[in-house]
C-alpha positions as CSV (number, residue, x, y, z in Angstrom):
1,M,-2.0,-12.2,-8.8
2,I,-2.9,-11.8,-5.2
3,E,-5.9,-13.7,-3.7
4,F,-7.3,-13.5,-0.2
5,I,-9.5,-16.5,0.7
6,D,-11.8,-16.4,3.7
7,I,-9.3,-14.4,5.9
8,R,-10.2,-14.2,9.6
9,K,-8.3,-12.3,12.2
10,S,-9.1,-11.5,15.8
11,F,-7.2,-9.6,18.5
12,G,-8.4,-11.0,21.9
13,P,-12.2,-10.8,21.9
14,K,-12.4,-8.3,19.0
15,N,-13.1,-9.9,15.6
16,V,-11.5,-7.7,12.9
17,L,-11.7,-9.7,9.8
18,E,-14.5,-12.2,9.4
19,G,-14.1,-14.0,6.1
20,V,-12.6,-11.6,3.6
21,S,-12.1,-12.9,0.1
22,F,-11.2,-11.1,-3.2
23,V,-8.6,-11.2,-6.0
24,V,-6.2,-8.4,-7.0
25,N,-5.3,-8.7,-10.7
26,D,-1.8,-8.0,-12.2
27,G,-1.1,-4.3,-13.0
28,E,-4.2,-2.8,-11.4
29,V,-4.5,-0.1,-8.8
30,F,-6.7,-1.7,-6.2
31,F,-8.1,0.3,-3.2
32,I,-9.2,-1.2,0.1
33,V,-11.5,1.3,1.8
34,G,-13.8,1.8,4.8
35,Q,-14.0,3.7,8.0
36,S,-11.2,3.7,10.6
37,G,-10.9,0.4,12.5
38,V,-12.4,-2.0,9.9
39,G,-9.2,-3.9,9.3
40,K,-7.8,-2.4,6.1
41,S,-4.2,-2.2,7.3
42,V,-4.6,-5.4,9.2
43,L,-5.5,-7.2,6.0
44,I,-2.5,-6.0,3.9
45,K,0.0,-6.8,6.6
46,H,-0.8,-10.4,6.0
47,L,0.8,-10.1,2.6
48,V,4.3,-9.3,4.0
49,G,4.2,-11.5,7.1
50,L,3.7,-8.8,9.6
51,L,0.5,-10.6,10.7
52,R,-0.7,-14.1,10.2
53,P,-4.4,-15.0,9.8
54,D,-6.2,-17.0,12.4
55,S,-7.7,-18.9,9.4
56,G,-7.9,-18.6,5.6
57,T,-5.4,-18.4,2.9
58,V,-3.3,-15.7,1.1
59,L,-2.1,-16.7,-2.3
60,L,0.7,-14.7,-4.0
61,D,1.2,-15.8,-7.6
62,G,-0.5,-19.0,-6.7
63,E,1.7,-19.8,-3.7
64,D,0.1,-20.1,-0.2
65,I,2.2,-17.7,1.9
66,T,0.2,-18.0,5.1
67,T,2.4,-20.7,6.7
68,L,5.8,-19.5,5.5
69,S,8.6,-19.2,8.0
70,E,10.0,-15.7,8.8
71,T,13.1,-16.6,6.7
72,A,10.9,-17.7,3.7
73,F,9.1,-14.4,3.9
74,Y,12.3,-12.6,2.8
75,R,11.8,-13.5,-0.8
76,V,8.1,-12.5,-0.5
77,R,9.1,-9.1,0.6
78,M,11.4,-8.8,-2.3
79,K,8.4,-9.3,-4.6
80,C,5.9,-7.3,-2.5
81,G,7.1,-4.0,-1.1
82,M,5.3,-1.8,1.4
83,V,5.1,2.0,1.8
84,F,4.0,2.8,5.3
85,Q,1.7,5.6,6.4
86,H,4.7,7.4,7.9
87,S,7.6,7.5,5.5
88,T,10.1,5.9,8.0
89,L,13.2,7.5,6.5
90,F,16.4,7.7,8.5
91,D,16.9,11.3,9.5
92,S,20.7,11.0,9.6
93,M,21.0,9.9,6.0
94,S,20.4,11.9,2.8
95,C,17.6,10.9,0.5
96,V,19.9,9.1,-1.9
97,E,21.4,7.2,1.0
98,N,18.0,6.2,2.3
99,V,16.9,5.0,-1.1
100,A,20.2,3.1,-1.7
101,L,20.0,1.2,1.6
102,P,17.9,-1.8,0.7
103,F,19.8,-2.3,-2.6
104,R,23.1,-2.4,-0.7
105,K,21.7,-4.7,2.0
106,H,20.0,-7.3,-0.3
107,K,22.1,-7.1,-3.5
108,R,25.5,-6.6,-1.8
109,V,26.8,-4.1,-4.3
110,S,29.2,-1.2,-3.9
111,M,28.0,2.2,-2.7
112,K,28.7,3.6,-6.1
113,A,26.4,1.1,-7.8
114,A,23.7,1.5,-5.2
115,R,23.8,5.3,-5.5
116,E,23.5,5.1,-9.3
117,E,20.4,2.9,-8.9
118,A,19.0,5.1,-6.2
119,M,19.3,8.2,-8.5
120,R,17.4,6.3,-11.2
121,R,14.6,5.6,-8.7
122,L,14.6,9.2,-7.5
123,R,14.2,10.3,-11.1
124,D,11.2,7.9,-11.3
125,V,9.5,9.9,-8.5
126,R,10.8,13.3,-9.7
127,M,13.0,13.8,-6.6
128,E,16.4,13.6,-8.2
129,E,17.2,17.3,-7.5
130,F,16.7,16.6,-3.8
131,A,18.9,13.6,-3.6
132,Y,21.4,15.1,-1.2
133,R,18.9,16.8,1.1
134,F,18.0,15.2,4.4
135,P,14.4,14.1,5.2
136,A,14.0,16.9,7.8
137,E,14.5,19.4,5.0
138,L,11.6,18.1,3.0
139,G,7.8,18.4,3.2
140,D,5.6,15.3,4.0
141,G,4.7,14.8,0.3
142,M,8.3,14.8,-0.8
143,R,9.3,12.4,1.9
144,K,6.5,10.1,0.8
145,R,7.9,10.1,-2.8
146,V,11.4,9.3,-1.4
147,A,9.9,6.4,0.5
148,I,8.2,5.1,-2.7
149,A,11.6,5.4,-4.5
150,R,13.2,3.3,-1.7
151,T,10.5,0.6,-2.1
152,L,11.0,0.5,-5.8
153,M,14.8,-0.3,-5.4
154,L,14.2,-4.0,-5.2
155,E,11.8,-3.9,-8.3
156,P,8.8,-5.4,-6.5
157,R,5.9,-6.6,-8.7
158,Y,3.5,-5.5,-6.0
159,V,3.5,-2.4,-3.8
160,L,1.3,-1.9,-0.8
161,F,0.4,1.7,0.2
162,D,-0.9,2.2,3.7
163,E,-2.8,5.6,3.8
164,P,-0.4,7.2,1.4
165,T,-2.1,10.7,1.4
166,T,-2.9,11.0,5.1
167,S,-1.6,14.2,6.5
168,L,-0.6,15.6,3.1
169,D,-1.9,18.9,1.7
170,P,-4.2,18.5,-1.3
171,V,-1.5,19.4,-3.9
172,S,1.0,16.9,-2.4
173,A,-1.7,14.2,-2.1
174,R,-2.7,14.5,-5.8
175,R,1.0,14.2,-6.8
176,V,1.3,11.0,-4.8
177,D,-1.9,9.8,-6.5
178,S,-0.5,10.5,-9.9
179,L,2.7,8.7,-9.0
180,I,0.8,5.6,-7.9
181,R,-1.2,5.6,-11.1
182,E,2.0,6.1,-13.2
183,L,3.7,3.1,-11.5
184,S,0.9,0.9,-12.8
185,D,0.6,2.4,-16.2
186,R,4.4,2.8,-17.0
187,L,6.1,0.2,-14.9
188,G,3.4,-2.5,-14.6
189,V,3.4,-2.4,-10.8
190,T,0.3,-3.8,-9.1
191,S,-0.7,-1.4,-6.3
192,I,-2.9,-2.1,-3.3
193,V,-3.8,1.1,-1.6
194,V,-5.4,1.4,1.8
195,S,-7.2,4.7,2.0
196,H,-10.3,6.7,3.0
197,D,-9.3,9.6,0.8
198,L,-12.3,9.9,-1.6
199,A,-10.4,12.1,-4.1
200,S,-7.8,9.3,-4.4
201,I,-10.3,6.5,-4.5
202,F,-12.4,8.1,-7.3
203,S,-9.5,9.4,-9.4
204,I,-6.9,6.6,-9.8
205,S,-8.5,3.3,-8.7
206,D,-9.3,0.4,-11.1
207,R,-11.3,-1.5,-8.6
208,I,-12.3,-1.0,-4.9
209,A,-13.1,-3.3,-2.0
210,M,-15.0,-1.7,0.8
211,L,-14.7,-3.5,4.2
212,Y,-17.5,-3.2,6.8
213,K,-17.9,-5.2,10.0
214,G,-15.1,-7.5,9.0
215,Q,-16.4,-8.4,5.6
216,V,-16.4,-7.1,2.0
217,Q,-19.4,-4.9,1.7
218,L,-18.9,-4.1,-2.0
219,L,-16.3,-5.0,-4.6
220,G,-16.3,-3.1,-7.9
221,T,-15.2,-0.3,-10.1
222,R,-15.4,3.4,-9.0
223,Q,-18.4,3.7,-11.4
224,E,-20.1,0.8,-9.6
225,F,-19.4,2.5,-6.2
226,R,-20.8,5.8,-7.4
227,S,-24.0,4.2,-8.6
228,S,-24.5,1.8,-5.7
229,G,-27.7,2.0,-3.8
230,D,-26.2,0.2,-0.7
231,P,-26.8,2.6,2.2
232,I,-23.5,1.7,3.9
233,V,-21.6,2.5,0.7
234,K,-23.6,5.7,0.2
235,Q,-22.8,6.8,3.8
236,F,-19.1,6.3,3.2
237,I,-19.1,8.2,-0.1
238,N,-21.1,11.0,1.3
239,G,-19.0,11.2,4.5
240,E,-21.9,10.6,6.8
241,A,-21.4,9.4,10.3
242,E,-23.1,6.2,11.2
243,G,-22.3,5.9,14.9
244,P,-19.5,3.8,16.5
245,M,-18.0,1.2,14.3
246,E,-18.5,-2.4,15.2
247,I,-15.6,-4.6,14.1
C-alpha cells in the first residue's frame, strides 16, 4: 500500500502541503480532490521522485522512498506509473511505437516482442484498431487511452492519474473513467486520481481525500462526501466559489 505521513512542502514563502497524511489501500481507486492550487499534483509527484518533501515520509509497500537517490527511483517508477494531464506522446511515432517504447528501453527486447506486448496493451484500452495511427490523427480521449496503455507496459502495481479527464468531452471523459475503474476491477491496479471532475469522483471512486489549505479536509467514501455537513466540502460539491484560495 501507499502511505503519506505528515507531508509538508513549500515553494519559497508559499506553504502548499502542511501535514498531509493518509493511506491508499491495494486495488482501490483513490481520488485526491480540491480546488486548483491546493497541492493535489504536488502531492502525487512525491511518489515518483519528481518532488521531495521538505519533511514527512512516503511509504511504498512499507519502504520509505523519500530519501532514495535518483538511480534508486528507477525501480520505484517501474512499480508506480504516472499518466500526466497531457498525454505526452511522441508525434513522430505511431501509437504502437509510443506504447512499445518503455518496454524496449527497460526490458531490452526486440522490436517484434515489444510490438506484440504493445498490441496487447492497446487491446486492454480498446485502441488496437488505431495502433498504426499517429497521435495527431486522434482525439484527446483516444490519446489519453494510448498514454494509459503505455504506462501499463511495465505492469505497474500503482498508476497515478493527473487530471485524466481535463479538456475531454463528456463522452470521452466517461470512457476514461470506465477504463480506470476496469484497471482496478480486472487487473488489480491501484489507482490514485487527481481530479476536480465531480462526475468522475462520484462514479468510480472507492475513497476520496479532499485537500484544503494544505491539509486533508475530509477523507471518506463518496457516500460520506455526499452526506457531509462540512461547509467547505459542500461548497466543493456544489461548485460554489469561495474566494481566492489560500495555500
